[in-house]
C-alpha positions in Angstrom: 11.5 -25.2 3.7 12.3 -21.7 5.0 12.9 -21.2 8.7 9.9 -19.8 10.7 9.8 -16.1 11.6 10.9 -15.0 15.0 8.1 -15.2 17.6 5.8 -17.0 15.2 4.2 -20.5 15.3 5.4 -23.4 13.4 2.8 -24.5 10.8 2.3 -28.0 12.3 3.1 -27.3 15.9 0.4 -26.1 18.2 2.7 -24.7 20.9 3.8 -21.1 21.1 7.4 -20.2 20.3 9.9 -18.4 22.4 8.7 -16.5 25.4 9.2 -12.8 24.9 11.2 -10.6 27.2 9.0 -8.7 29.7 10.1 -5.3 28.4 8.6 -6.0 24.9 5.4 -7.4 26.5 4.8 -4.1 28.4 5.3 -2.1 25.2 2.8 -4.1 22.9 -0.5 -2.9 24.4 -0.9 0.8 23.9 -4.4 1.3 25.3 -7.8 -0.2 25.7 -10.5 0.8 23.2 -13.6 1.8 25.1 -16.5 2.3 22.7 -20.1 1.3 22.4 -19.1 -1.6 20.1 -16.4 -2.8 22.5 -18.7 -2.7 25.5 -21.3 -4.8 23.6 -18.6 -7.3 22.7 -17.4 -7.5 26.3 -20.9 -8.2 27.6 -22.0 -10.7 24.9 -18.8 -12.5 23.9 -16.4 -11.9 26.7 -14.0 -10.0 24.3 -11.8 -7.0 25.1 -10.5 -4.5 22.5 -7.0 -3.0 22.6 -4.9 -0.7 20.5 -1.6 -2.5 20.0 1.7 -1.8 18.2 1.5 -2.2 14.5 4.4 -4.8 14.4 2.8 -7.0 17.2 1.8 -10.6 16.3 -1.1 -12.5 17.7 1.2 -14.6 19.9 2.8 -11.5 21.3 -0.6 -9.9 22.0 -1.8 -13.1 23.7 1.3 -13.3 26.0 1.1 -9.6 26.8 -2.6 -9.7 27.9 -2.0 -12.9 29.9 1.0 -11.3 31.6 -0.4 -7.9 32.3 -3.9 -8.7 33.3 -3.4 -12.3 34.7 -6.2 -13.8 32.6 -6.4 -16.8 30.2 -6.9 -15.8 26.5 -9.0 -18.0 24.2 -8.0 -16.4 20.9 -6.9 -13.1 19.3 -8.1 -11.4 16.2 -6.4 -8.4 14.7 -7.5 -5.6 12.4 -5.3 -3.0 10.7 -7.2 0.3 10.8 -6.2 2.7 8.1 -5.7 6.3 9.0 -8.3 8.8 7.8 -7.4 11.6 5.4 -8.3 14.9 7.1 -8.0 18.6 6.4 -7.1 21.5 8.6 -8.4 24.5 6.7 -6.8 24.1 3.2 -3.9 22.0 4.4 -4.4 18.2 3.8 -3.2 15.8 6.3 -3.7 12.2 7.5 -4.1 10.4 10.8 -1.8 7.5 11.5 -2.8 3.9 10.8 -3.0 1.6 13.8 -3.7 -2.0 14.8 -6.7 -3.1 16.8 -6.8 -6.5 18.7 -10.0 -8.3 19.7 -9.0 -10.5 22.6 -11.5 -13.3 23.5 -11.1 -14.4 27.1 -11.9 -17.9 28.4 -15.1 -18.4 30.4 -14.9 -17.0 33.9 -12.1 -14.6 33.0 -12.7 -10.8 33.2 -10.7 -7.6 32.9 -12.1 -4.7 35.0 -10.8 -1.4 33.6 -12.9 0.8 35.9 -11.9 -0.9 39.1 -15.5 -1.5 40.2 -14.9 -5.1 41.2 -13.0 -3.9 44.3 -15.8 -1.6 45.4 
């Protein structure tokens, strides 16, 4: 049996592994993805969408969201988004690939990006 990866879960163990250092947690979440689809997900399923570092794991994303926004996370789903091939005139180019995280919050939890709850 090979040893588990760093910051990953054991197959049979339901507990999270080593708590990450705060500096790494602050670097994982790059920005919130605000779109029509993410707004519908937030309203119907209490999910929030973030752009995260490509090397971030689900456990790291969970810990980062719980630490930064002080909410309880139910589960995390990730999607690797491939960069599009684009042209500028005759010159071909490509946008960078990135990782998107769908974070489902527990009932009663909410992240207010616009600061309207204080008003």
